[in-house]
C-alpha positions in Angstrom: 0.0 0.2 0.0 1.5 3.5 -1.1 0.1 6.6 0.7 1.2 10.0 -0.4 -0.3 12.9 1.9 0.4 16.6 1.1 -0.3 19.3 3.4 0.6 22.9 3.8 -2.0 24.3 1.2 -3.8 27.4 1.8 -4.9 30.9 1.0 -2.4 33.3 0.5 -2.0 36.7 -1.0 -0.1 37.5 -4.4 3.3 38.0 -3.4 3.3 35.7 -0.4 5.0 32.1 0.4 3.8 28.8 1.1 5.7 25.3 1.7 3.8 22.5 1.0 5.0 18.5 2.2 4.3 15.4 1.0 4.9 12.7 3.7 5.6 9.1 2.1 4.5 5.9 3.8 6.2 3.7 1.6 9.8 1.6 2.3 11.0 2.6 -0.8 10.9 6.3 -0.6 14.5 7.0 -0.7 14.5 4.9 -4.3 12.1 7.2 -5.6 11.8 10.1 -7.7 9.4 12.3 -6.5 7.6 15.4 -8.4 4.8 18.1 -7.8 2.3 18.7 -10.3 -0.8 20.8 -10.2 -4.4 21.0 -11.9 -6.4 24.0 -12.0 -10.2 24.0 -12.8 -10.8 22.7 -16.6 -7.3 22.7 -17.4 -4.9 19.4 -17.7 -2.8 18.3 -14.8 0.7 20.5 -15.3 4.3 19.5 -14.3 5.7 22.0 -11.6 9.0 20.3 -10.3 10.9 17.1 -9.7 13.8 15.8 -7.5 15.7 12.7 -8.0 16.3 9.8 -5.5 19.3 11.4 -4.1 18.4 14.9 -4.3 21.1 15.6 -6.7 18.9 15.9 -9.7 16.0 18.7 -10.1 13.6 20.3 -12.6 11.3 22.8 -12.9 8.7 23.8 -15.2 9.3 27.4 -16.7 6.3 29.1 -15.3 7.8 28.3 -11.3 11.4 28.7 -12.1 13.1 31.0 -9.7 10.2 31.0 -7.6 9.5 27.8 -6.4 12.2 25.3 -4.7 11.6 21.4 -4.0 13.6 19.7 -1.7 13.8 16.5 0.1 14.4 14.5 3.4 14.6 11.2 3.0 15.3 10.6 6.5 11.7 11.5 7.3 10.2 10.4 4.2 9.1 13.5 2.8 9.1 16.0 0.1 8.6 19.7 0.2 7.7 22.6 -2.5 8.5 26.1 -1.1 6.6 28.6 -3.1 7.7 32.2 -2.8 6.2 35.4 -5.0 3.1 33.5 -5.3 0.7 34.7 -8.4 -3.1 34.3 -8.9 -2.2 32.1 -11.6 -0.5 29.5 -9.1 -3.8 28.8 -8.0 -4.7 25.3 -8.5 -4.6 21.7 -6.5 -1.3 20.4 -6.0 -0.4 16.9 -6.2 2.4 14.8 -5.0 3.6 11.6 -7.1 6.4 9.4 -6.9 7.9 7.3 -9.6 11.0 4.8 -10.2 12.6 7.7 -12.6 12.3 11.2 -13.1 9.9 12.7 -15.6 7.6 15.4 -16.6 4.9 13.3 -17.7 2.1 12.6 -15.2 1.5 9.1 -16.8 5.0 8.0 -16.0 3.9 8.3 -12.1 2.9 5.2 -10.5 1.7 6.9 -7.5 -0.2 10.1 -6.4 -1.5 12.0 -3.4 -4.9 13.1 -2.7 -3.8 16.9 -3.6 -4.0 20.3 -1.7 -5.5 23.3 -2.5 -3.4 26.6 -3.0 -5.3 29.6 -3.6 -3.7 32.7 -4.3 -5.7 36.1 -4.1 -4.8 39.1 -6.1 
């Protein structure tokens, strides 16, 4: 059984910050590439950021580069997404995902969390 539980979402004013957490209840966490995706109403699920097994490799969507930072703590089985300089266009449900290899494609990922809502007001 794989459990990915996101937390840290909420409402924030434009220009503010939030930190999302994803706690992974899987014994092979350190062997998994982890990613964050987001989905706004009426839009396809969109890649946000990814991090490799050891944390050495990171990938960011152009829309969040320089504003968001992905990190992981393998001792805590947790991946984080620090979001700074938030904009209304960042409003979406944010999902944590795990896969054997790092990828930007949602279909590549085997496991998904339930999502956490992020709302940015102008």
